[in-house]
N, C-alpha and C positions, 0 to 999 in steps of 0.2 A: 589507474583503474583497479589494479590488483590489490592495492592497499585498501581501497574502499570495499572491495568484495570481501577481503579478509576481516575487515572491521564488522561488516554485516554478519558474517558467519560467527564471529565471536559474540555479537549481540544476541544472535539466535540461540547460541549455546547457553548464554547467560539466562535467557528467558526460560528455556526448557529446564535448566538446572534449578532456577529459582522456583519454578512450578513444582518440580519434583521434591524439592526440600519442603516447601509449604505443605504439599499433600502428604509427604512422608512423616512430618511431625504430627499431623492430625491422625492419619491412619495408623502410624506406629504407636502412638499413645493409646489409641483404642485397642489395637492388637495386644499391647503390653498388659493393659488392664484385664482383657478377656482371657488371653491365653499365655501370658507371661512372655519370656524371651522369644519363643517360637512365633508368637503373635506379632511381636515387634518386627522381627525379620520379615515375616509375611507381609506386614503392613508397608514396610519400606519397598519391597519388591513390587507390590501392587501399585504403590504411588508412582514409582518410576515408569512402570508399564502404562499407567493411566495418563501420565504427562505426555509420553511419546504418542499414544493413541490420539489424544485430544489434539496434539500438534499436527498429526498427520491428516486430520480432518479440516484443518484451518482454511485451506483454499476453497473447498466446497462450501464451507460455512460462509466465508466472505462473499462468494459469488451469490449464494442464496439470499443473503441479507442486503445485497446491492439492488435486488429486484430486477436484475438484468435478464434478458432472454437471448437465446442464440441469434446472431445476426447473419442471416443467409447472404451469401455473396451476390445472389441475383437481386436482392432487395437493397443492399448497401454496397454497391460496387466501388464507390469512391473510398469508403472506409477501408475496405479490404485492399484496394490497390495501394493506398498510401501506407498502410501498415506493412504490406509485403515489401515495398521499396525500402522503407526504413529498417526493417529487419535485415535485409540484405546488407545495407550500409553498416549496421551495427554488429552484424555477425551473430545474431541470435535467432532461435526458432520463432516462427510466427505464433503468437499467443492465440488462445481461444478468444474469439471476438463476440461481445454481447452488447445489447442496446437496452437501456432502461427507459421506460415511458415516462419522461419527466421533461417539462419545458425549461427548467433551469440548465444552463450550459455547464456541464461538469464531466469529469472523467476519473477513473481510478484503475489501478492495476494491482494484481495480487498473484501469489504463487510462492511455493517454497523453493522452486528452482525454475530456470528459464523454460525448460521443456514442459512444465505443467502450468505455466503462467496463463492468466486470463486478463483481458482488458474489457472494461465496461465504459461506455460513453452514453450520455443521455441523448434523447431525440432532439432536445434543445440545442445541444452542442453541434450536432450534425446539420441542423437547420439554420442556425444563426451565424456560423463561421464560414468564411470563404475557404477555398481549397488550401491556400497558403497558410491561413490561420489555423485550420484544422491540422495540417501537417506539423505545425509547431507544437500543438498540444499532444498529438500522438507521439511525437519524438520525445517529449518530456516523459511520457509513460513508458516508452521503450527504454529510455535511459534508466528508469527505476528497475526495469527487468534486467537490463544488461549489467548493472552494478550491484544486483542482488539486494537493492533497498527493499524489494518486495518480501524477502525472506523473513527478517524480524518483524516487519510491518504486518505480514500475514499471520505469523505465529501469535502476535499480540492479540489478534481477534478472539482466539479461543483461550489463550493462556493468561489473559489479563485478569480473569476471574479469580484464579488461585493466588496470583501475586499482587493484585491490586492495580491502581492507576500507574504505578511505577513502570509497568510494561509499556504503556502508551508513551509515557514521558521518554523512555529510553529510545524509542524509534523515531520520535519527531524532534528531538532536541538538538540534532547535529546539523542543522541547516540543509537537510536532505532535499527540500523543495527548491531552494536557491541553486544548489549544485545540479539538480536535475534540469533546471532552466538553462544553465550554462552548457551542460552536456547536450541538451536538445539543440541548442544553437550550433554546436560543433557538428551535429549530425546533418542538420538542414542547410547549414552554411548561409543562413539568412535570418539574422536577428529580428528584423521588423515583423516577421511572420508571427512568432510567439509573442512578441511585444504587443502587436495589434490584437491578438487573441485574448491576452490577459486584460488589456484595456477594455475590450468589448464585454468580457465576462464580468469585470469589476463594475461596469456601469449597468449591467442587465438587472432589471427589477425582480425577475423571477428567482425564487429560492427553492432549493431541493426539498421535495416532500420528506416528511419525517421517516427516518430509517434507524436501524440499530446504532446506538452510540459506539458500539464496538468497532465499527468500520469508519468512523468519522475521520481518522487520521490518514486514511488511504486515498481520500478524494483530492483532486487537483486543488480545489478550493474546499478546505475542511468545512464540514457542516456545522461545526461548533469549535470554540477555542479549546484546543487540546495541547498539552505539553508545554514546554518552555525550553529556552536555550540553557546551556550548561551553567551560565551565570545567573539563571533564574528569571531573566527577562522574557517577555512573551515571544512566541513563534512569530517570525517576520510576516506581517500582513501582506496582502496582495499589492498594495501601493508600494511597499518597499521592494518587492520583487520586480515590479514594473520599472522602478527607478534604476535598479541594478542593470536591467536589460537595456535601458536607454544609454547607459554608459559604455556598453560593449561596442 
């Protein structure tokens, strides 16, 4: 687990660094042309500060673009109860819980650290999955929070603009979804739960309403094809993840 967390921290540092360099080149050249050496230095300082500021807003931006609204415990008791139990088992703080008004069963988590994490599920997910199936999906998202997969994934939401699609490729190329599936099973200790959930989601005809492409990689079922494995092959489709769970 610590190796995975450290890898995600390194990826996050790379994202911020790449964004700082990209902005630094642009602003530094502008400053150099306008004010000479002093302008170059000022441009570099502003670029670093801007990259850090934009990164600090990533969680709020991701939540806003998910179109999720706060999920009151009184209105969604099963949602809250399952997350609370999984958080105790995983040893992480309870994330902020939100619900998106969408019939397609899907979920996502985001946050730069566990203490500021947020989880968004669709109304379709809550309505169409049984308690056991829902627990499997929520455990998958808790795993992303526990292993800090959410850190680089969240930063990519706002930092992808200055560094390009490389940012998204970096966070989805390492089999993070398949690993989260396996970790979810270790949390629930019941592989059939997540397996049944993914099978049901895979066969559901509803599709998530259009949202910002910048958060596509954060969803349990990506809203579009993003990223690739390190060898250049496509990110594992849901069918492949289902087959892997069948082998557990």
